[in-house]
MARNU-560492 format. One record per residue (C-alpha): residue in three letters; x, y, z. Coordinates in steps of 0.1 Angstrom, whole numbers, padded with zeros to 4 digits. Each point is the difference from the previous one (the first is absolute). Example, Ala and Ser with C-alpha at 12.3 -4.5 7.8 and 13.67 -1.06 7.14 Angstrom:
+------+-------+-------+-------+
: mifi :    px :    py :    pz :
+------+-------+-------+-------+
:  ALA :  0123 : -0045 :  0078 :
:  SER :  0014 :  0034 : -0007 :
+------+-------+-------+-------+
***
This chain:
+------+-------+-------+-------+
: mifi :    px :    py :    pz :
+------+-------+-------+-------+
:  MET : -0054 :  0049 : -0586 :
:  SER : -0009 : -0021 :  0030 :
:  LEU : -0008 :  0016 :  0034 :
:  GLU :  0032 : -0014 :  0014 :
:  GLY :  0019 :  0017 : -0027 :
:  ASP : -0014 :  0035 :  0004 :
:  ARG :  0028 :  0026 : -0002 :
:  ALA : -0016 :  0024 :  0024 :
:  ARG : -0026 : -0003 :  0028 :
:  ALA : -0013 :  0020 :  0030 :
:  PRO :  0024 :  0001 :  0030 :
:  PRO : -0008 : -0019 :  0032 :
:  PRO : -0014 :  0019 :  0030 :
:  ARG :  0018 :  0005 :  0032 :
:  PRO : -0003 : -0029 :  0024 :
:  ALA : -0027 :  0003 :  0027 :
:  VAL :  0026 : -0011 :  0025 :
:  LYS :  0033 :  0018 : -0004 :
:  ARG :  0030 : -0023 : -0002 :
:  CYS :  0035 :  0005 :  0013 :
:  VAL :  0030 : -0023 : -0003 :
:  ALA :  0030 :  0003 :  0024 :
:  ILE :  0032 : -0017 : -0010 :
:  PRO :  0037 :  0000 :  0013 :
:  ALA :  0025 :  0021 : -0019 :
:  SER :  0025 : -0028 :  0003 :
:  ILE : -0017 : -0027 : -0021 :
:  PHE :  0025 :  0001 : -0028 :
:  VAL :  0032 :  0010 :  0019 :
:  GLY :  0030 : -0018 : -0015 :
:  GLU : -0019 : -0014 : -0030 :
:  ASP :  0007 :  0007 : -0037 :
:  ARG : -0012 :  0035 : -0007 :
:  ARG : -0014 : -0006 : -0034 :
:  LEU : -0021 : -0030 :  0011 :
:  ALA : -0011 :  0018 :  0032 :
:  THR : -0011 :  0030 : -0022 :
:  LEU : -0021 : -0023 : -0022 :
:  ARG : -0016 : -0017 :  0030 :
:  LEU : -0008 :  0034 :  0015 :
:  GLY : -0016 :  0010 : -0033 :
:  LEU : -0021 : -0031 :  0002 :
:  LEU : -0009 :  0008 :  0036 :
:  ALA : -0011 :  0035 : -0011 :
:  ARG : -0023 : -0017 : -0025 :
:  TYR : -0015 : -0023 :  0026 :
:  ILE : -0006 :  0030 :  0023 :
:  SER : -0017 :  0018 : -0029 :
:  ILE : -0021 : -0030 : -0011 :
:  PHE : -0016 : -0002 :  0034 :
:  ARG : -0004 :  0038 :  0003 :
:  VAL :  0023 :  0006 :  0030 :
:  GLU :  0001 :  0038 :  0007 :
:  GLU :  0029 :  0001 :  0026 :
:  VAL :  0033 : -0018 :  0002 :
:  VAL :  0020 :  0003 :  0032 :
:  VAL :  0036 : -0010 : -0002 :
:  PHE :  0015 : -0004 :  0035 :
:  GLY :  0036 : -0005 :  0012 :
:  LYS :  0034 :  0013 : -0010 :
:  GLY :  0009 : -0027 : -0026 :
:  ASP :  0003 :  0012 : -0035 :
:  GLU : -0012 :  0030 : -0020 :
:  LEU : -0007 : -0023 : -0029 :
:  VAL : -0035 : -0010 :  0012 :
:  VAL : -0012 :  0036 :  0004 :
:  GLU :  0016 :  0014 : -0031 :
:  VAL : -0012 : -0028 : -0024 :
:  LEU : -0036 :  0000 :  0014 :
:  ARG : -0002 :  0038 : -0004 :
:  TYR :  0015 : -0002 : -0035 :
:  ALA : -0025 : -0027 : -0010 :
:  GLU : -0030 :  0021 :  0013 :
:  THR :  0010 :  0032 : -0018 :
:  PRO : -0016 :  0003 : -0035 :
:  PRO :  0027 : -0006 : -0026 :
:  TYR : -0004 :  0034 : -0017 :
:  LEU :  0008 :  0017 :  0034 :
:  ARG :  0030 : -0020 :  0011 :
:  ARG :  0026 :  0022 : -0017 :
:  ARG : -0013 :  0030 :  0018 :
:  LEU : -0007 : -0016 :  0034 :
:  ILE :  0025 : -0029 :  0005 :
:  PRO :  0037 :  0010 :  0002 :
:  LEU :  0026 : -0024 : -0011 :
:  ARG :  0012 : -0022 :  0029 :
:  PRO :  0021 : -0031 :  0003 :
:  ALA : -0031 : -0019 :  0014 :
:  LEU : -0017 :  0005 : -0034 :
:  ARG :  0028 : -0013 : -0021 :
:  TYR : -0021 : -0028 : -0013 :
:  ALA : -0033 :  0018 : -0001 :
:  GLY : -0005 : -0010 : -0036 :
:  VAL : -0010 : -0035 :  0010 :
:  VAL : -0030 :  0013 :  0020 :
:  PRO : -0032 : -0011 : -0018 :
:  PRO : -0028 :  0026 : -0007 :
:  LEU : -0027 :  0003 :  0026 :
:  GLN : -0028 :  0008 : -0024 :
:  SER : -0019 :  0016 :  0029 :
:  PRO : -0027 :  0026 : -0006 :
:  HIS :  0025 :  0029 :  0006 :
:  HIS :  0024 : -0015 : -0026 :
:  PRO : -0017 :  0009 : -0033 :
:  PRO :  0006 : -0025 : -0028 :
:  SER :  0021 :  0009 : -0031 :
:  PRO : -0020 :  0009 : -0031 :
:  ARG : -0001 : -0036 : -0012 :
:  GLY :  0003 : -0016 :  0035 :
:  ARG : -0026 : -0014 :  0023 :
:  GLY : -0011 :  0016 :  0032 :
:  PHE : -0027 :  0018 :  0019 :
:  SER : -0018 :  0030 : -0015 :
:  CYS : -0002 :  0028 :  0026 :
:  GLU : -0007 :  0037 :  0002 :
:  TYR :  0027 :  0006 :  0026 :
:  ARG :  0038 :  0001 : -0005 :
:  GLU :  0030 :  0005 :  0022 :
:  GLY :  0022 :  0030 : -0008 :
:  VAL :  0028 :  0022 :  0010 :
:  VAL : -0004 :  0038 :  0005 :
:  LEU :  0023 :  0019 : -0024 :
:  SER : -0011 :  0035 :  0011 :
:  SER : -0027 :  0016 :  0019 :
:  ALA : -0016 :  0035 :  0001 :
:  GLY : -0030 :  0010 :  0021 :
:  PHE : -0026 : -0028 : -0001 :
:  TYR :  0014 : -0018 : -0030 :
:  SER :  0028 : -0023 : -0007 :
:  LEU :  0018 : -0013 : -0031 :
:  VAL :  0001 : -0038 :  0005 :
:  ASP :  0018 : -0027 : -0020 :
:  VAL : -0025 : -0029 :  0000 :
:  GLY :  0018 : -0021 : -0027 :
:  LEU : -0019 :  0014 : -0030 :
:  ARG :  0015 :  0017 : -0030 :
:  GLU : -0003 :  0034 :  0017 :
:  PRO : -0002 :  0010 :  0037 :
:  VAL : -0035 :  0009 :  0012 :
:  VAL : -0011 :  0032 :  0018 :
:  ALA : -0019 : -0012 :  0031 :
:  GLU : -0020 :  0018 :  0026 :
:  GLY :  0018 : -0001 :  0034 :
:  ALA :  0033 :  0012 :  0013 :
:  GLY :  0029 : -0024 :  0004 :
:  ARG :  0037 :  0002 :  0008 :
:  VAL :  0025 : -0004 : -0029 :
:  GLY :  0011 : -0036 : -0001 :
:  GLU : -0029 : -0013 :  0020 :
:  ARG : -0018 : -0031 : -0010 :
:  VAL : -0038 :  0006 : -0003 :
:  THR : -0031 : -0017 : -0013 :
:  VAL : -0019 :  0018 : -0028 :
:  ARG : -0036 : -0006 : -0010 :
:  LEU : -0001 :  0006 : -0038 :
:  GLY : -0029 :  0014 : -0020 :
:  ASP : -0011 :  0034 : -0013 :
:  ARG :  0015 :  0016 :  0032 :
:  PRO :  0028 : -0021 :  0013 :
:  ARG :  0006 :  0004 :  0038 :
:  ILE :  0023 : -0013 :  0026 :
:  VAL : -0018 : -0023 :  0025 :
:  SER :  0008 : -0019 :  0031 :
:  ARG :  0009 : -0037 : -0006 :
:  SER : -0028 : -0008 :  0025 :
:  GLU : -0025 :  0015 : -0024 :
:  VAL :  0008 : -0026 : -0027 :
:  PRO : -0027 : -0027 :  0002 :
:  TYR :  0023 : -0027 : -0014 :
:  TYR :  0029 : -0020 :  0014 :
:  TRP :  0029 :  0025 : -0005 :
:  GLY :  0032 : -0018 :  0009 :
:  TYR :  0018 : -0003 :  0033 :
:  ARG :  0021 :  0022 :  0023 :
:  VAL :  0034 : -0012 :  0014 :
:  VAL :  0010 :  0010 :  0035 :
:  HIS :  0033 : -0010 :  0016 :
:  VAL :  0002 : -0002 :  0038 :
:  PRO :  0031 : -0011 :  0021 :
:  ASP : -0014 : -0031 :  0016 :
:  LEU : -0030 : -0023 :  0006 :
:  ARG : -0010 :  0021 :  0030 :
:  GLY : -0003 :  0030 : -0023 :
:  ALA : -0021 : -0020 : -0025 :
:  LEU : -0024 : -0011 :  0027 :
:  LYS : -0004 :  0035 :  0012 :
:  LEU : -0006 :  0013 : -0035 :
:  CYS : -0027 : -0026 : -0005 :
:  GLU : -0016 :  0003 :  0034 :
:  ARG : -0034 :  0008 : -0014 :
:  TYR :  0001 : -0030 : -0023 :
:  LEU : -0010 : -0035 :  0008 :
:  LYS :  0035 : -0014 :  0004 :
:  VAL :  0004 : -0035 : -0014 :
:  GLY :  0034 : -0018 :  0003 :
:  THR :  0009 : -0029 : -0022 :
:  SER :  0020 : -0029 :  0014 :
:  ARG :  0005 : -0037 : -0002 :
:  LEU : -0008 :  0000 :  0038 :
:  GLY : -0033 :  0018 : -0005 :
:  VAL : -0035 : -0015 :  0000 :
:  PRO : -0011 : -0013 : -0034 :
:  LEU : -0018 :  0028 : -0018 :
:  LYS : -0031 : -0021 : -0007 :
:  GLU : -0007 : -0003 :  0038 :
:  VAL : -0004 :  0037 :  0004 :
:  ALA : -0009 :  0012 : -0035 :
:  GLY : -0036 :  0010 :  0007 :
:  GLU :  0009 :  0019 :  0032 :
:  LEU :  0030 :  0016 : -0016 :
:  ALA : -0020 :  0012 : -0030 :
:  SER : -0028 :  0014 :  0021 :
:  THR :  0024 :  0019 :  0023 :
:  ALA :  0019 :  0013 : -0031 :
:  ARG : -0033 :  0014 : -0015 :
:  GLU : -0009 :  0016 :  0033 :
:  ARG :  0035 :  0016 :  0003 :
:  GLY :  0001 :  0010 : -0037 :
:  CYS :  0037 : -0008 : -0004 :
:  VAL :  0022 : -0030 :  0005 :
:  ALA :  0038 : -0002 :  0001 :
:  LEU :  0019 : -0033 : -0009 :
:  PHE :  0034 : -0004 :  0016 :
:  PHE :  0027 : -0023 : -0013 :
:  GLY :  0033 : -0012 :  0012 :
:  GLU :  0031 : -0011 : -0019 :
:  ARG :  0009 : -0035 : -0013 :
:  GLU :  0026 : -0005 :  0028 :
:  LYS : -0018 :  0021 :  0027 :
:  GLY : -0037 : -0002 :  0006 :
:  LEU : -0022 :  0026 :  0017 :
:  PHE :  0005 : -0016 :  0034 :
:  ASP :  0038 :  0002 : -0004 :
:  LEU : -0001 :  0036 : -0013 :
:  ALA : -0024 :  0010 :  0028 :
:  ALA :  0022 : -0017 :  0027 :
:  GLU :  0031 :  0019 : -0013 :
:  GLU : -0018 :  0033 :  0009 :
:  GLY : -0013 : -0013 :  0033 :
:  LEU : -0036 : -0003 : -0013 :
:  ASN : -0025 : -0028 :  0007 :
:  ALA : -0014 : -0009 : -0034 :
:  ALA : -0031 : -0016 :  0015 :
:  GLU : -0009 :  0034 :  0017 :
:  GLU :  0010 :  0023 : -0029 :
:  PHE : -0022 : -0016 : -0027 :
:  ASP : -0038 : -0004 :  0000 :
:  TYR :  0005 : -0033 : -0019 :
:  ILE :  0030 : -0022 : -0009 :
:  VAL : -0010 : -0024 : -0028 :
:  ASN :  0016 : -0028 : -0019 :
:  ILE : -0008 :  0005 : -0037 :
:  ALA :  0014 : -0034 : -0012 :
:  PRO : -0004 : -0025 :  0029 :
:  ARG :  0013 : -0029 : -0020 :
:  GLN :  0027 :  0018 : -0020 :
:  GLY :  0019 : -0023 : -0024 :
:  SER :  0031 :  0022 :  0000 :
:  PHE :  0020 :  0002 :  0032 :
:  THR :  0000 :  0038 : -0001 :
:  ILE : -0022 :  0026 : -0017 :
:  ARG :  0017 :  0031 : -0012 :
:  THR : -0016 :  0034 :  0008 :
:  GLU : -0007 :  0008 : -0036 :
:  GLU : -0018 : -0034 : -0002 :
:  ALA : -0019 :  0004 :  0032 :
:  VAL : -0014 :  0035 : -0010 :
:  PRO : -0021 : -0011 : -0030 :
:  ILE : -0012 : -0032 :  0018 :
:  ALA : -0012 :  0021 :  0030 :
:  LEU : -0015 :  0028 : -0022 :
:  ALA : -0019 : -0025 : -0021 :
:  LEU : -0014 : -0017 :  0030 :
:  LEU : -0009 :  0033 :  0016 :
:  ASP : -0017 :  0011 : -0032 :
:  PHE : -0020 : -0032 : -0001 :
:  ILE : -0013 :  0003 :  0036 :
:  LEU : -0008 :  0037 : -0002 :
:  ALA : -0017 : -0004 : -0034 :
:  ASP :  0000 :  0038 : -0006 :
+------+-------+-------+-------+
***
């Protein structure tokens, strides 16, 4: 079998510079729910491909964005235990698999080979917990946990519950919902805050400086607007001056051939460019 056709390989490391994506909750309001769910599933894949560890959804819009992104990130074998049935997930069946390190492959499938697994605590006594990690039988792991809690388990001769931060690999993303753009900016105050806008400076003009600053800061947050309302519009609605709120505002497609760029299109473009200039 060719190297490209290997069914299993070692998982990727965590990125040296932590990545965060901030998107409006209203990006699919009024659109066909089935198609919107599929597009969100693809967005989840883009986020995972480029090893984003935090997704901030801001605004009152629609629960669809938060619910589908959380559903996509949850390992399939845990969804029945962790994800309650909700109207927003009516079309969850169209969400494509992430194939991330914390989503183990099926017996004949392709995916990353890893000694860690996500699980749900079934019971706990003393310093041990019985955890469903998607194997034939639950495992007894060292460490106390609350019943129903999602945990990370390091397998081996003595399985134990560990912190997600202890996993040396890229281990999925966390979804946080805040009421507005102001809240998203506050949540990301320690990040290098990069806004994306047609009105921004072409990325190539500040790429070197931006990459250097991001490495110094250790974390970078990319902010996106909507198709109809860009970041400048969203900021103005909240009485914010976008030029003052962001460390950089960049144009990721200076000569765009389409009149508008949808949020779910802008995200992979920006992440690919960021990945290229950071080279980590």
